[in-house]
N, C-alpha and C positions, 0 to 999 in steps of 0.2 A: 578399221574395216567393220562394216555392219553386215550381219548375216540375217537376211529376211526369210529365206526359205532353206532351212537346213535339210540335208539329205537324210532319207530314212532307209533303214535296212530291215529286212524281214527277220523277225525273231519270234519263233513259236513259244519260247519260254515267257515272253513278256505278255502281260494281260492285254495290251493293245495289239499285240501281234507284230510289233516293229519297235525299233529303237533308233536313236539318232546316231549318226556316224561319229566315232570318237574325235576326229579332227574338227568336225563342226561343233561338237559339244565343248571342246576347249575354246573355240571362238565365242560361243555363247557365254561361257563363264567369264572370259576376259571382258566381253562387252558389258556384262552386268557389273563387274568390278569397276570399270571406267565410269559407268553411270553413277554408281554409289560414291566414288571419289569426287566426281563433279558436284554432286549434291553436298558433300561435306565441305568442299571449298567454297561453295556459294553460302552455306551457313556460316562459315568462318568469316568471310568477307562482310556478311551482314552483322555479325557480332562485333567485328572491329569497327565498323562504321558507327554502330551504336555506342561503343566505348569512347570513340573520338568525340562524338556529339556530347556525351555526358561529361567528358573532361573539359571540353570548351565551355559548357554551361557552368561547371564548378569554378573554372578560372574567372569567368565573368562575374559570378557571385562573390568570389574572393576579392576581386578588384573593386567591386562595389562596396563591400564591407571595409576595405582598406581606405577608400576615399571618404566614406562616412566617418570612420574613426579619426582620420587626419583632420577632417573638418570639425569634429567634436573636440579634439584636443586643442586645436587652434582657438576655438571659441572659449574653452576653459582657460587657456593661457592668457587670452585677451582680458578675461574677467579678473583673474587673479593677479596678473601683471607681475610674475616672479622676476627677480634680477637675472639678467642674461649672463652676468659674469660669475655665477655660482660655480664653484669647482665640483666636477662630477664625483660621485661617491667612490669610484674605483681609484681615482687619483688620491683621495683622502686616505683610503686603505693602504695605498702604496706608500704614502708619506709616513703613516703610523708604523708600518712594517719596517721602513728604513730607520725610523727613530729608535725602534727596539733593537735593531742590529747595531746602531751606533752606540747605544747604551751598553750592550754586551761587549762590544769591542773596547770601549773605554775601561770597563772593569777588567778585562784581560790585559789591557795595556799597562795598568798599574802593577801587574805582576812581573813585567819584563824589566830587566836592568836598564837604567837610564842610558848607559853608554851605548847599548845596542840600538836604542831608539834614536839617539843622536847620530850614530853612525849611519842608520838607514836614511835619515833626513839629508845628511851630507852626501850620501851616495846618490840619492835622487837629484840633489842640487848640482852634483858634479856634471850632470848632462848639460847644464846651462852655462857653466863657467868653470874656471880653474880653481877649484876649492883647495886642492892640495898645494898648489902654488902659493896661494895666499897664506896658508898656514905655515908653509916652509919659510916664508919671508917675514915671519914674526907677526903675522896677523892674529888678532884676538879670536879665539875659538867662539866666544860668546857673540862677538859681532858677526862672524861668519854664519853662525847658526841663525841669528835674527835675520840676516840678509836672505838666507836660504828659505826661512819660513815665509818671509814676505814674497819671495818669487814663487814659491810653490802654491801659495794661496791664490794668486792671480792666474795660475796656469790652469787652463780649461781641462787638461788631461788628468789632473790630480783627482783621485777618488776620495770618498769620505774617510777612508782609513788614513790617508796622508794628512788630510785636514785635521782629523782628531789627534794624530800624533803631533802635529805642529802646535795645536792648542795645548797639549799636555806639556811639551817641552818649553813652550813660551811661559806657561805658568810657573814651571820650575825655575826658569831663568829669572823671572820677576821675583820669586821668593829668595833666590840667591842675592839679588841686588838689594832687597829689603834687609836681609841678614847682614850684608856688608855695611849698609848705612847705619844699622843699629850698633854694629861693632865700632864703627868710626865715631859715633856720637857719644860713646862711653868715655868718661874722663880717665886719663892715664898719667901716672907719675913716672918720669924718666930720670934716671940717675946720671950724673955727669961721668962718673967712673965707678968701678966696683969698690975702690978704696974709700971714696968719700961717702958720707952718710946721705941718705936719700932725703932730698928737700921736699917737705910737704907742700903741695900746691893747693892753695885755697880755692875751693870750688864752691860756687853758690849752692846753698842748700835748696833742694827741690824734693817734692814728695816722691816716694817710691811708687812706681806704677804697678801695683798689685791688684788683686781682685777687689779687696776692700776699697781701695782708692778709686778703682774704675766704677764700682757699684755706687759709691756715695758721691763721687765728684764729677764723673764724666757722663757725657751724653753724645749722641750722634744723630745725624739726620741726612737725608738725601732729598733735597728740594726738587730734584728731577730724576727720581729713580727710573723713570721712563720719559724721554723727552718728546715722544710723539712721532719720531721718525722711523726709518727702516732699521731692522735688526737682522744681522747675519747669523744664520744657523747652519752648521755644517751638514746636518741631516736633511736640509730642505734644498730643493733645486733653485729657489729664488729667495731674495730677502723677504722678510715678513714685517708688517706693521700692525700694531694693536689699535683697534677702534675703541678709543677711550669713551666715546659717547655711549657705547653698549656694554662697557666693562662694569664689573660688580665686585664687591668684596663681602665675604660672608661675615667676618669679624673684623672690627677696626683694629684690634690688637693682634698683630701678626708676629710669627717667629722670624727672627733674623738669623740666617745661616751663613756659612762660609762655603763658597763655590757650589751652592745649591745641594749640599750634602745633608740629608736629615740627621746624620750622625755628628755633624759639626755645628752644634747650637752655639750661638753667640749671645743672643738676648731677645728682646721684644721691641716692637715699635708700633706706631699708630699709622695705619694705611689711610691715605687720603686721595680721592679721585677728583681731579680738577678738570671738569669737562669744558670749562670756559677756555682754558689754555691748552687743553689736550695733553695733559701730563699726569703722571702718577707720582705722588710724593710719599716718602717714608719719613715721618717726623717723630720727635719725642722718643728716640731710641734709648734703651737702657741695657747695660750689661747685667743680666739677671742670673747668669749661670757661670760657675767656675769650671771651665772646660779648656782643653788645649786650643781649640779654635778661638775661644774668646781671648785667651792669653796672647795668641798670635796677633790678634787685632789690636787690643788695647796696649800691648807692649810696644807697638810702633808709634804710639803717641808720645811726644816730647812735651812734658808740662812746661807751661810758660813760653813755649815757642811752637805754636801751631804750624807756622810756615815750614819748619824743618820736619814736621811729622810726615809719615808716609801717606800718600793720597790713595785711598781705596776707591775703586769704582763700584757702582751699584748695578745690580741686574735683577730683574723681576722674573717670576715664573708663575704659571697658572695653566688653566685648561680653557680651551675654546671649543665651542659647539658648532661653529659654522665658519667656512672660509670663502672668500671671494678672490678673484684674480684680476689684476690690472694688466692688460696686454702690453707687450713691448711698444714703447713709443707713446702710449696713451697716458694722460694726466688725470688724476682724480684727487679731489680735496679730501684729506683724512686728517682729523685732529687739527683743523685750521691750517694745514700745510698742503702744499702741492706735491703729491707723490707721483713720481714718474715710473711707469712700468718698464720691465716686468717686476711685479711685486705681489705677494700674497697679503691679504688683509684678514686678520682674525677678528671675528665678531663674537659678541656674548662672552668676552674674556672674563674668567673667574680668577681673580688675583689671589694667590695662595701664600706666597712668601717673597722676601727680598734678601739678596745675598751680597756679602762683601766679596769682590772678585779683584784679581790683579789686573785683568783686562776685560773691559765690557764688550758687548756685542753690537754697539751702535755703529752702523755703517755710514750714517749721515753725520759727518763731523762738523758741518756748518752750524748745527744746532748745539745747544748746551749739552756737554758731556755728563752722563749720569754719574755722579760722584758722591761718596759719603764724606761728611765733615765731622770729625771728632773734636769736641771742645769741652772745656770745663764749665760746669754749672755754677751759677751764682750761689754763694754760701747762704744767702738769705732764702 
C-alpha cells in the first residue's frame, strides 16, 4: 500500500503547527523499509551476477591453462620418448615396503619352533585335501609337507606370510635330506654278532674334507648363477627378470654366502656378466673362511665321487634402480629370451653377491637351472 497524501492533525506544540496521523506515520515507515529492502535485494542480485561472471571467467582461464599444459607435456613426452611400461613410483614404494615386511617376518619366523610352523602349513593345506587321513595311513610327513607347500604356492589366496613359511620349511626339509645323505655316505662296520670280533672292512682311503682340504684342493663355480629367465620372489606380485645388458658389478671378486645371509660367509668368487648369452656367471670360487656355513657346504662334497655330492643351487642378489612391467599376455625379448607377461624387469641391476641355496628361485625350468658345482682342483 502506497500512501501519497498522509493525513495531518493540528498540533500547536509542533513548529509546523501540525503532525501526521500515527496510522499514516506507520504506513510511511513501512513503505520506506520496503523501498530500502528492495534496493538491498537489487544490489545483492547484481553482486551475485558479478560473482557468477567472474567464476565463469576463472573456469575458462583454468581450462585454457589445462589444455596448454597437456599440449606442452605431450610435446615433451614426444621429444623424450620415455618407455611406456615404466612402473609408477607409488608401486615401487609399495613393493619396497612389502619387501621390508617380508624381511621382518622371516626374522620373526626363525624364532618360532619348527613344529608350530609345520602344523600351520598342514592346517592350511587341510582345507584342500585329507591331510590327517594320509598321515594316519602311514603317509610320510615330509612328503605331505612338500605336497602342502606345492599346493599353497599355487593358491592365489595365499598371502606372503604363508609363502615365506613354506620357503622356510622347505629349506629345513632340504637340509634334513642333505644330512641323511651325509650319514648314509659314511662307511660303517657291522659286526655279525656280539660274541664275534668285529671284522675290519677295508675302505678306500680318501682325504678328509676339512677346511684345509677345502681351501687347498676344492673350487666351485656356477656357470649360470642367473640363467636370464624369470625369478619368483614371495614379496613381489609378479615374477621378475634381470636385464643383464644393463647389469653391472662393482668388484669382480665377490663374497659367496649361504642363503643370502651376510653372517654366513662361505668364500669368494669371480663375478662375470655375459651379455651375449644373457647370463650371470660365478667362477673361480674358493673357500677362504672357516665358518659353520662354509663347513656345511664343503662337507657335502664327496671326494672322488662328484656325482654323489649334494647339488647346491645358486642365487644372485643385488640392487636395481629402475623397473619396467610386461603386461599380461604381452611378449618382450629380455636377455635374448622371450619373456611372457605379467613380469617385472629390473634394469641397472648392481650385482652384489651370490649364495649357495637349497632351492633356487628360477621359475622358468625350461632354461638351465642355476647350480653350483664343487670339484677338486688340479694339483699342478
